[in-house]
Backbone as XML, in Angstrom:
<?xml version="1.0"?>
<chain id="A" units="angstrom">
  <residue number="1" name="MET">
    <atom name="N" x="0.852" y="-1.187" z="0.000"/>
    <atom name="CA" x="0.000" y="0.000" z="0.000"/>
    <atom name="C" x="0.885" y="1.232" z="0.000"/>
  </residue>
  <residue number="2" name="ASP">
    <atom name="N" x="0.450" y="2.189" z="-0.722"/>
    <atom name="CA" x="1.195" y="3.435" z="-0.700"/>
    <atom name="C" x="0.615" y="4.367" z="0.355"/>
  </residue>
  <residue number="3" name="ILE">
    <atom name="N" x="1.300" y="5.440" z="0.593"/>
    <atom name="CA" x="0.935" y="6.390" z="1.658"/>
    <atom name="C" x="-0.437" y="7.013" z="1.395"/>
  </residue>
  <residue number="4" name="ALA">
    <atom name="N" x="-0.746" y="7.333" z="0.157"/>
    <atom name="CA" x="-2.013" y="7.994" z="-0.170"/>
    <atom name="C" x="-3.199" y="7.087" z="0.153"/>
  </residue>
  <residue number="5" name="SER">
    <atom name="N" x="-3.138" y="5.824" z="-0.249"/>
    <atom name="CA" x="-4.268" y="4.933" z="0.021"/>
    <atom name="C" x="-4.381" y="4.618" z="1.508"/>
  </residue>
  <residue number="6" name="LEU">
    <atom name="N" x="-3.263" y="4.529" z="2.194"/>
    <atom name="CA" x="-3.283" y="4.306" z="3.633"/>
    <atom name="C" x="-3.906" y="5.490" z="4.355"/>
  </residue>
  <residue number="7" name="SER">
    <atom name="N" x="-3.566" y="6.678" z="3.905"/>
    <atom name="CA" x="-4.127" y="7.888" z="4.503"/>
    <atom name="C" x="-5.634" y="7.961" z="4.268"/>
  </residue>
  <residue number="8" name="THR">
    <atom name="N" x="-6.066" y="7.600" z="3.071"/>
    <atom name="CA" x="-7.494" y="7.603" z="2.756"/>
    <atom name="C" x="-8.239" y="6.573" z="3.593"/>
  </residue>
  <residue number="9" name="ALA">
    <atom name="N" x="-7.673" y="5.398" z="3.738"/>
    <atom name="CA" x="-8.308" y="4.355" z="4.538"/>
    <atom name="C" x="-8.402" y="4.774" z="5.998"/>
  </residue>
  <residue number="10" name="LEU">
    <atom name="N" x="-7.347" y="5.353" z="6.529"/>
    <atom name="CA" x="-7.355" y="5.806" z="7.923"/>
    <atom name="C" x="-8.369" y="6.911" z="8.134"/>
  </residue>
  <residue number="11" name="SER">
    <atom name="N" x="-8.468" y="7.816" z="7.172"/>
    <atom name="CA" x="-9.446" y="8.897" z="7.267"/>
    <atom name="C" x="-10.866" y="8.340" z="7.244"/>
  </residue>
  <residue number="12" name="SER">
    <atom name="N" x="-11.091" y="7.347" z="6.406"/>
    <atom name="CA" x="-12.410" y="6.722" z="6.320"/>
    <atom name="C" x="-12.770" y="6.029" z="7.628"/>
  </residue>
  <residue number="13" name="ILE">
    <atom name="N" x="-11.814" y="5.341" z="8.214"/>
    <atom name="CA" x="-12.053" y="4.657" z="9.490"/>
    <atom name="C" x="-12.334" y="5.672" z="10.595"/>
  </residue>
  <residue number="14" name="THR">
    <atom name="N" x="-11.566" y="6.747" z="10.611"/>
    <atom name="CA" x="-11.755" y="7.788" z="11.625"/>
    <atom name="C" x="-13.130" y="8.431" z="11.493"/>
  </residue>
  <residue number="15" name="THR">
    <atom name="N" x="-13.549" y="8.699" z="10.253"/>
    <atom name="CA" x="-14.867" y="9.290" z="10.025"/>
    <atom name="C" x="-15.963" y="8.327" z="10.485"/>
  </residue>
  <residue number="16" name="GLY">
    <atom name="N" x="-15.808" y="7.060" z="10.175"/>
    <atom name="CA" x="-16.783" y="6.067" z="10.624"/>
    <atom name="C" x="-16.866" y="5.986" z="12.130"/>
  </residue>
  <residue number="17" name="ASN">
    <atom name="N" x="-15.724" y="6.046" z="12.783"/>
    <atom name="CA" x="-15.717" y="6.021" z="14.252"/>
    <atom name="C" x="-16.384" y="7.267" z="14.820"/>
  </residue>
  <residue number="18" name="ASP">
    <atom name="N" x="-16.116" y="8.418" z="14.230"/>
    <atom name="CA" x="-16.740" y="9.664" z="14.703"/>
    <atom name="C" x="-18.257" y="9.616" z="14.559"/>
  </residue>
  <residue number="19" name="ILE">
    <atom name="N" x="-18.720" y="9.060" z="13.449"/>
    <atom name="CA" x="-20.164" y="8.936" z="13.236"/>
    <atom name="C" x="-20.763" y="7.975" z="14.257"/>
  </residue>
  <residue number="20" name="GLY">
    <atom name="N" x="-20.084" y="6.874" z="14.521"/>
    <atom name="CA" x="-20.568" y="5.914" z="15.504"/>
    <atom name="C" x="-20.665" y="6.506" z="16.894"/>
  </residue>
  <residue number="21" name="VAL">
    <atom name="N" x="-19.655" y="7.280" z="17.276"/>
    <atom name="CA" x="-19.668" y="7.918" z="18.599"/>
    <atom name="C" x="-20.789" y="8.949" z="18.681"/>
  </residue>
  <residue number="22" name="ALA">
    <atom name="N" x="-21.002" y="9.704" z="17.620"/>
    <atom name="CA" x="-22.074" y="10.702" z="17.617"/>
    <atom name="C" x="-23.442" y="10.027" z="17.739"/>
  </residue>
  <residue number="23" name="MET">
    <atom name="N" x="-23.622" y="8.910" z="17.023"/>
    <atom name="CA" x="-24.898" y="8.201" z="17.104"/>
    <atom name="C" x="-25.124" y="7.624" z="18.497"/>
  </residue>
  <residue number="24" name="LEU">
    <atom name="N" x="-24.089" y="7.073" z="19.105"/>
    <atom name="CA" x="-24.223" y="6.541" z="20.456"/>
    <atom name="C" x="-24.519" y="7.642" z="21.467"/>
  </residue>
  <residue number="25" name="SER">
    <atom name="N" x="-23.938" y="8.807" z="21.267"/>
    <atom name="CA" x="-24.188" y="9.936" z="22.150"/>
    <atom name="C" x="-25.655" y="10.366" z="22.072"/>
  </residue>
  <residue number="26" name="LYS">
    <atom name="N" x="-26.174" y="10.434" z="20.847"/>
    <atom name="CA" x="-27.591" y="10.793" z="20.665"/>
    <atom name="C" x="-28.490" y="9.734" z="21.295"/>
  </residue>
  <residue number="27" name="GLN">
    <atom name="N" x="-28.142" y="8.468" z="21.134"/>
    <atom name="CA" x="-28.934" y="7.389" z="21.712"/>
    <atom name="C" x="-28.921" y="7.467" z="23.239"/>
  </residue>
  <residue number="28" name="LEU">
    <atom name="N" x="-27.771" y="7.785" z="23.810"/>
    <atom name="CA" x="-27.676" y="7.923" z="25.265"/>
    <atom name="C" x="-28.545" y="9.076" z="25.752"/>
  </residue>
  <residue number="29" name="ASP">
    <atom name="N" x="-28.530" y="10.191" z="25.041"/>
    <atom name="CA" x="-29.383" y="11.317" z="25.409"/>
    <atom name="C" x="-30.859" y="10.925" z="25.347"/>
  </residue>
  <residue number="30" name="LEU">
    <atom name="N" x="-31.225" y="10.182" z="24.311"/>
    <atom name="CA" x="-32.606" y="9.749" z="24.164"/>
    <atom name="C" x="-33.010" y="8.815" z="25.310"/>
  </residue>
  <residue number="31" name="MET">
    <atom name="N" x="-32.121" y="7.888" z="25.666"/>
    <atom name="CA" x="-32.425" y="6.957" z="26.751"/>
    <atom name="C" x="-32.542" y="7.682" z="28.087"/>
  </residue>
  <residue number="32" name="GLU">
    <atom name="N" x="-31.711" y="8.690" z="28.314"/>
    <atom name="CA" x="-31.814" y="9.462" z="29.556"/>
    <atom name="C" x="-33.143" y="10.202" z="29.614"/>
  </residue>
  <residue number="33" name="THR">
    <atom name="N" x="-33.573" y="10.759" z="28.489"/>
    <atom name="CA" x="-34.847" y="11.466" z="28.439"/>
    <atom name="C" x="-36.005" y="10.510" z="28.687"/>
  </residue>
  <residue number="34" name="GLN">
    <atom name="N" x="-35.954" y="9.335" z="28.064"/>
    <atom name="CA" x="-37.007" y="8.353" z="28.275"/>
    <atom name="C" x="-37.014" y="7.854" z="29.719"/>
  </residue>
  <residue number="35" name="GLY">
    <atom name="N" x="-35.847" y="7.695" z="30.307"/>
    <atom name="CA" x="-35.765" y="7.272" z="31.699"/>
    <atom name="C" x="-36.356" y="8.301" z="32.634"/>
  </residue>
  <residue number="36" name="ASP">
    <atom name="N" x="-36.048" y="9.570" z="32.379"/>
    <atom name="CA" x="-36.620" y="10.637" z="33.195"/>
    <atom name="C" x="-38.139" y="10.671" z="33.068"/>
  </residue>
  <residue number="37" name="SER">
    <atom name="N" x="-38.632" y="10.471" z="31.848"/>
    <atom name="CA" x="-40.079" y="10.447" z="31.639"/>
    <atom name="C" x="-40.723" y="9.281" z="32.370"/>
  </residue>
  <residue number="38" name="MET">
    <atom name="N" x="-40.050" y="8.140" z="32.361"/>
    <atom name="CA" x="-40.598" y="6.976" z="33.050"/>
    <atom name="C" x="-40.625" y="7.190" z="34.554"/>
  </residue>
  <residue number="39" name="VAL">
    <atom name="N" x="-39.586" y="7.791" z="35.097"/>
    <atom name="CA" x="-39.548" y="8.073" z="36.539"/>
    <atom name="C" x="-40.668" y="9.032" z="36.913"/>
  </residue>
  <residue number="40" name="LYS">
    <atom name="N" x="-40.881" y="10.067" z="36.096"/>
    <atom name="CA" x="-41.961" y="11.018" z="36.379"/>
    <atom name="C" x="-43.318" y="10.332" z="36.326"/>
  </residue>
  <residue number="41" name="ALA">
    <atom name="N" x="-43.507" y="9.453" z="35.351"/>
    <atom name="CA" x="-44.781" y="8.741" z="35.238"/>
    <atom name="C" x="-44.993" y="7.830" z="36.439"/>
  </residue>
  <residue number="42" name="LEU">
    <atom name="N" x="-43.938" y="7.157" z="36.886"/>
    <atom name="CA" x="-44.069" y="6.289" z="38.054"/>
    <atom name="C" x="-44.328" y="7.093" z="39.321"/>
  </residue>
  <residue number="43" name="GLU">
    <atom name="N" x="-43.701" y="8.258" z="39.434"/>
    <atom name="CA" x="-43.933" y="9.096" z="40.618"/>
    <atom name="C" x="-45.376" y="9.586" z="40.665"/>
  </residue>
  <residue number="44" name="GLN">
    <atom name="N" x="-45.962" y="9.869" z="39.518"/>
    <atom name="CA" x="-47.336" y="10.355" z="39.485"/>
    <atom name="C" x="-48.343" y="9.236" z="39.731"/>
  </residue>
  <residue number="45" name="SER">
    <atom name="N" x="-47.964" y="8.000" z="39.445"/>
    <atom name="CA" x="-48.905" y="6.904" z="39.604"/>
    <atom name="C" x="-48.895" y="6.310" z="41.007"/>
  </residue>
  <residue number="46" name="VAL">
    <atom name="N" x="-47.972" y="6.727" z="41.835"/>
    <atom name="CA" x="-47.858" y="6.170" z="43.178"/>
    <atom name="C" x="-48.955" y="6.738" z="44.074"/>
  </residue>
  <residue number="47" name="SER">
    <atom name="N" x="-49.612" y="5.865" z="44.801"/>
    <atom name="CA" x="-50.607" y="6.279" z="45.786"/>
    <atom name="C" x="-49.963" y="6.141" z="47.158"/>
  </residue>
  <residue number="48" name="PRO">
    <atom name="N" x="-49.671" y="7.245" z="47.836"/>
    <atom name="CA" x="-48.926" y="7.171" z="49.090"/>
    <atom name="C" x="-49.664" y="6.440" z="50.209"/>
  </residue>
  <residue number="49" name="HIS">
    <atom name="N" x="-50.989" y="6.377" z="50.163"/>
    <atom name="CA" x="-51.728" y="5.715" z="51.235"/>
    <atom name="C" x="-51.750" y="4.196" z="51.080"/>
  </residue>
  <residue number="50" name="LEU">
    <atom name="N" x="-51.434" y="3.675" z="49.909"/>
    <atom name="CA" x="-51.445" y="2.229" z="49.701"/>
    <atom name="C" x="-50.171" y="1.621" z="50.242"/>
  </residue>
  <residue number="51" name="GLY">
    <atom name="N" x="-50.307" y="0.538" z="50.962"/>
    <atom name="CA" x="-49.142" y="-0.187" z="51.458"/>
    <atom name="C" x="-48.596" y="0.334" z="52.761"/>
  </residue>
  <residue number="52" name="SER">
    <atom name="N" x="-49.194" y="1.358" z="53.327"/>
    <atom name="CA" x="-48.671" y="1.896" z="54.585"/>
    <atom name="C" x="-49.153" y="1.095" z="55.786"/>
  </residue>
  <residue number="53" name="ASN">
    <atom name="N" x="-50.263" y="0.383" z="55.645"/>
    <atom name="CA" x="-50.794" y="-0.440" z="56.735"/>
    <atom name="C" x="-50.822" y="-1.896" z="56.318"/>
  </residue>
  <residue number="54" name="ILE">
    <atom name="N" x="-50.405" y="-2.766" z="57.233"/>
    <atom name="CA" x="-50.423" y="-4.196" z="56.967"/>
    <atom name="C" x="-51.267" y="-4.864" z="58.058"/>
  </residue>
  <residue number="55" name="ASP">
    <atom name="N" x="-52.243" y="-5.639" z="57.640"/>
    <atom name="CA" x="-53.105" y="-6.370" z="58.570"/>
    <atom name="C" x="-52.428" y="-7.707" z="58.850"/>
  </residue>
  <residue number="56" name="VAL">
    <atom name="N" x="-51.937" y="-7.869" z="60.100"/>
    <atom name="CA" x="-51.224" y="-9.085" z="60.438"/>
    <atom name="C" x="-52.103" y="-10.092" z="61.189"/>
  </residue>
  <residue number="57" name="LEU">
    <atom name="N" x="-53.359" y="-9.757" z="61.472"/>
    <atom name="CA" x="-54.263" y="-10.678" z="62.151"/>
    <atom name="C" x="-55.017" y="-11.517" z="61.122"/>
  </residue>
  <residue number="58" name="VAL">
    <atom name="N" x="-55.175" y="-12.764" z="61.449"/>
    <atom name="CA" x="-55.907" y="-13.661" z="60.527"/>
    <atom name="C" x="-57.202" y="-14.071" z="61.159"/>
  </residue>
</chain>
């Protein structure tokens, strides 16, 4: 391989890696947003009076 083709191949690999990292970063942001939404939904669905008393007599 000559220097020019090696340089082109390395540049292509670097660009592919940069695109992969950018996509993973966006996916992580999306998952964090979805997680926050799920936590908010679970917090709103909780009934604080349920489960506070346990009947231990049979």
